[in-house]
C-alpha positions in Angstrom: 35.4 15.6 -24.8 33.1 14.5 -27.6 32.7 17.0 -30.3 29.3 17.6 -32.0 28.5 19.9 -34.8 25.5 22.1 -34.0 24.4 24.3 -36.9 22.7 27.7 -36.8 23.3 28.4 -33.1 23.3 32.2 -33.5 19.6 32.0 -34.3 16.7 31.8 -31.9 16.3 28.2 -30.9 20.0 27.3 -31.2 21.2 30.2 -29.0 18.8 29.0 -26.3 20.0 25.4 -26.8 23.7 25.9 -26.5 23.9 27.4 -23.0 21.4 24.7 -21.7 23.3 21.9 -23.3 26.9 23.0 -22.3 25.7 23.5 -18.7 24.1 20.0 -18.6 26.8 18.1 -20.4 30.4 19.3 -19.6 31.9 16.4 -21.5 30.6 17.7 -24.8 32.3 20.2 -27.1 30.0 22.1 -29.4 31.2 23.3 -32.7 28.7 26.0 -33.8 28.6 26.6 -37.6 26.6 29.6 -38.6 26.5 31.8 -41.6 25.4 34.8 -39.6 22.6 35.9 -42.0 20.2 38.5 -40.8 18.6 36.0 -38.4 21.8 35.1 -36.6 23.4 37.3 -34.0 26.5 36.3 -31.9 25.2 38.5 -29.1 22.7 35.8 -28.5 25.6 33.6 -27.4 27.5 36.0 -25.3 27.1 34.0 -22.2 29.1 31.0 -23.7 31.8 33.2 -25.3 35.1 31.8 -24.1 33.6 28.6 -22.8 36.1 25.8 -23.2 33.4 23.5 -24.7 32.3 26.0 -27.3 33.8 26.9 -30.7 32.2 29.2 -33.2 32.9 28.8 -36.9 31.3 31.3 -39.4 30.4 29.4 -42.6 27.6 27.9 -44.8 26.2 24.4 -44.5 26.3 24.2 -48.4 30.1 24.5 -48.3 31.2 20.8 -48.5 34.9 21.6 -48.4 34.4 23.5 -45.1 32.2 20.7 -43.6 34.7 18.1 -44.5 37.5 20.1 -42.8 35.4 20.6 -39.7 34.6 16.9 -39.4 38.3 16.0 -39.8 39.6 18.7 -37.6 37.3 18.1 -34.6 36.4 14.5 -35.2 32.7 15.3 -35.2 30.6 12.5 -33.5 27.1 13.9 -33.8 25.2 16.6 -35.6 22.2 18.7 -34.3 21.0 20.6 -37.3 19.1 23.8 -36.5 20.3 26.0 -39.5 17.5 27.0 -41.8 15.8 29.8 -43.5 12.6 30.0 -41.5 10.5 33.2 -42.2 7.4 32.4 -44.3 7.0 35.8 -45.6 10.5 35.8 -46.9 10.0 32.4 -48.5 7.1 33.8 -50.5 9.3 36.7 -51.8 12.4 34.7 -52.5 11.9 30.9 -52.4 15.1 30.0 -54.0 17.1 30.9 -51.0 15.0 28.5 -48.9 15.5 25.6 -51.2 19.3 26.2 -51.4 19.7 26.5 -47.6 17.1 24.1 -46.3 17.2 21.4 -49.0 20.7 21.6 -50.5 22.3 22.5 -47.3 20.8 19.7 -45.4 21.8 17.2 -48.1 25.4 18.5 -48.1 25.6 18.3 -44.3 24.2 14.7 -43.9 26.2 13.4 -47.0 29.4 14.6 -45.4 28.5 13.1 -42.1 27.6 9.8 -43.9 31.0 9.6 -45.5 32.9 10.5 -42.4 31.1 8.0 -40.0 30.3 5.1 -42.4 32.4 2.9 -44.8 29.4 1.9 -46.8 25.6 1.5 -46.4 24.7 -0.1 -43.0 28.4 -0.3 -42.1 29.9 2.2 -39.5 33.5 2.8 -39.1 34.9 1.3 -35.9 34.2 3.7 -33.0 31.5 5.7 -34.9 28.6 3.4 -34.3 26.8 5.8 -32.0 27.2 8.9 -34.2 23.8 10.5 -34.6 22.3 13.1 -37.0 19.5 15.0 -35.5 17.4 17.1 -37.8 15.2 19.9 -36.4 12.1 20.5 -38.4 8.6 22.1 -38.1 4.9 21.3 -37.8 4.3 23.4 -40.9 5.4 20.3 -43.1 1.9 18.8 -42.3 0.0 21.6 -43.8 -3.1 22.9 -42.1 -5.7 21.5 -39.7 -9.5 22.0 -39.5 -11.2 22.9 -36.3 -10.4 19.6 -34.8 -7.6 17.0 -34.9 -3.8 17.1 -34.2 -0.7 16.5 -36.2 1.0 13.1 -35.3 4.2 11.6 -36.5 2.1 9.7 -39.1 0.3 12.7 -40.5 0.9 12.9 -44.3 3.0 15.8 -45.4 1.1 18.6 -47.1 3.3 21.8 -47.0 1.5 25.0 -48.3 4.4 27.6 -48.4 7.9 27.6 -49.9 9.3 27.5 -46.5 7.4 24.5 -45.3 7.9 22.7 -48.6 11.7 23.2 -48.3 11.6 21.9 -44.8 9.6 18.9 -46.0 12.2 18.3 -48.6 15.0 18.3 -46.1 13.1 15.9 -43.8 12.7 13.5 -46.8 16.5 13.7 -47.5 17.3 12.8 -43.8 14.7 10.0 -43.9 16.3 8.6 -47.1 19.7 8.4 -45.5 18.3 6.3 -42.7 16.5 3.9 -45.0 19.0 3.8 -47.8 22.3 4.0 -45.9 21.4 2.9 -42.4 22.5 6.2 -40.9 21.6 6.9 -37.3 19.1 9.7 -37.8 16.2 11.3 -35.8 13.9 14.1 -36.8 11.9 16.4 -34.5 9.0 18.5 -35.7 8.0 21.3 -33.4 5.2 23.7 -33.0 5.6 27.5 -32.9 8.4 28.5 -30.5 8.5 31.7 -28.5 10.8 33.0 -25.8 14.0 35.1 -25.3 16.3 35.8 -28.3 13.6 35.4 -30.9 14.1 37.5 -34.0 12.2 40.8 -34.3 10.4 39.7 -37.4 8.3 37.0 -35.6 4.8 37.6 -34.2 5.4 38.0 -30.4 8.6 40.1 -30.7 6.8 42.2 -33.4 3.8 42.9 -31.0 6.2 43.8 -28.2 8.4 46.1 -30.4 5.5 47.8 -32.2 3.6 48.3 -28.8 6.6 49.8 -27.1 7.4 52.0 -30.1 4.0 53.5 -30.2 3.3 52.0 -33.7 0.4 50.1 -35.1 0.6 46.4 -34.3 -0.1 44.4 -37.5 -2.3 41.3 -37.2 -2.8 39.3 -40.4 -6.4 38.8 -41.7 -9.0 38.3 -39.1 -6.5 37.2 -36.4 -8.2 33.9 -35.9 -5.4 31.7 -37.1 -4.4 29.2 -34.5 -0.9 28.0 -33.5 0.3 25.7 -30.9 2.8 27.6 -28.8 6.0 26.0 -27.3 8.3 27.8 -24.9 11.8 27.6 -26.4 13.5 26.1 -23.4 10.9 23.2 -23.2 11.9 22.6 -26.9 15.5 22.5 -26.1 14.9 19.9 -23.4 12.8 17.8 -25.9 15.7 18.0 -28.4 18.2 16.8 -25.7 16.0 13.8 -24.9 15.5 12.8 -28.5 19.1 13.2 -29.4 20.2 11.0 -26.6 17.3 8.5 -26.2 15.2 8.7 -29.4 14.8 5.6 -31.5 17.0 5.4 -34.6 15.2 6.5 -37.8 12.2 7.8 -35.9 10.3 11.1 -35.8 9.1 12.9 -32.7 6.7 15.7 -32.6 7.3 18.3 -29.9 4.4 20.6 -29.0 3.3 22.7 -26.1 -0.4 21.8 -26.1 -1.1 25.6 -26.0 -3.3 26.4 -28.9 -4.0 30.1 -29.1 -5.4 32.5 -31.9 -3.2 35.3 -33.0 -5.9 37.6 -31.6 -5.5 36.0 -28.2 -1.7 36.3 -28.4 -1.9 40.0 -29.2 -4.4 40.7 -26.5 -2.4 38.8 -23.9 0.9 40.6 -24.7 -0.8 43.9 -24.5 -2.4 43.1 -21.2 0.9 42.2 -19.7 2.5 45.3 -21.1 -0.3 47.4 -19.7 0.5 46.0 -16.3 4.3 46.0 -16.5 4.9 49.2 -18.5 1.6 51.2 -18.7 1.1 53.9 -21.2 0.3 57.4 -20.2 -3.1 57.1 -21.6 -5.2 54.1 -22.9 -4.1 50.6 -23.6 -1.5 49.0 -26.0 -4.6 47.2 -27.5 -5.5 50.5 -29.0 -2.6 50.1 -31.4 -3.8 46.6 -32.9 -4.5 46.9 -36.6 -5.7 44.2 -39.0 -3.8 44.0 -42.3 -4.0 42.0 -45.5 -3.6 38.3 -44.9 -0.5 36.5 -45.8 -0.6 34.4 -49.0 -1.3 30.7 -48.3 -1.8 31.4 -44.6 -2.4 28.1 -42.9 -5.5 28.3 -40.5 -4.6 26.0 -37.7 -1.5 24.0 -36.4 -1.7 21.7 -33.4 0.7 18.9 -32.3 0.1 15.7 -30.6 3.2 15.3 -28.4 2.0 12.0 -26.9 4.8 9.9 -28.3 7.7 12.0 -26.8 5.8 12.2 -23.6 5.2 8.5 -23.2 8.3 7.1 -24.8 10.9 9.6 -23.5 9.1 11.2 -20.5 9.2 14.8 -21.9 6.8 17.3 -20.5 6.5 21.0 -21.1 7.4 22.9 -18.0 5.7 26.2 -19.1 2.1 26.7 -20.2 1.6 29.8 -22.4 0.6 32.1 -19.6 3.8 31.5 -17.6 6.0 31.4 -20.7 4.7 34.6 -22.2 5.3 36.5 -19.0 8.9 35.3 -18.9 9.3 36.3 -22.5 7.9 39.8 -22.1 10.0 40.4 -19.1 13.2 39.3 -21.0 12.4 41.8 -23.8 11.6 44.6 -21.6 15.0 44.1 -19.7 16.8 43.9 -23.1 15.2 47.3 -24.0 16.2 48.8 -20.6 19.8 47.7 -21.1 20.0 49.4 -24.5 18.8 52.7 -23.0 21.4 52.5 -20.1 
């Protein structure tokens, strides 16, 4: 079995990726390194607990000694790097944590991989020529769009929050290790993910949670901010394709081609809840409440996924309407389980 280190798997995207990957590739062994911060929950990985191809290690990507031990102990032959601080509001309140994890942590991880896989720049150790470092990033590094246009892989970086700036910094570190040392790297920048296992702090889980709890549902500003929404399993399939087939040193944008305003998202979630779990009186839309806008709130994100579609044959299986229904059904089933 070939061991790969996958960081941050107890979080949202990683915990969807691991079961998918283990089922598809029985010849891989995944070493999951996760610090289990507030955003990580091992319950998200309950379906792979005890799986022969899965090992969990609690630890910090900034801990070089730990990383070196893991590479030696498991003979790590690849890295898929999800681990990151990712909540924009938290980055505004405490940016230093984001720089530490996203920038310094990514540097430590890729530097350990470089020294384990390579003898010197552009010279891999015998047998390690195919080892790859896959860095998971975000469309937020590109800044904000006007009413038209899409982010492509050549869009200049223009991050507008401490979170997106820290992710831009980590992208540049990975890029530098390809150009300076000849490492086998790939980067994927994704649009807004949604689906099962997402942390309660994010938009869609917040709408569902507040609605079901009978609380006001907060919508930033005028609710007209636009995001391109990507169902999490579609993202996982894209990561799989890029990790195995992407060109060395290249960037691939993964987007769902599902641009929606926050108002549309809130209305749609409430409509589905009205149908699946109706209130005694009125609609969940009655709970919608506009609140003070977030500082530095980007107006619009939208990704052009042409490259991954044409070069690697990726295509999103879910549109927003099918994906959001699956998402709400999952959260409702989770709520029922807690009550039983």
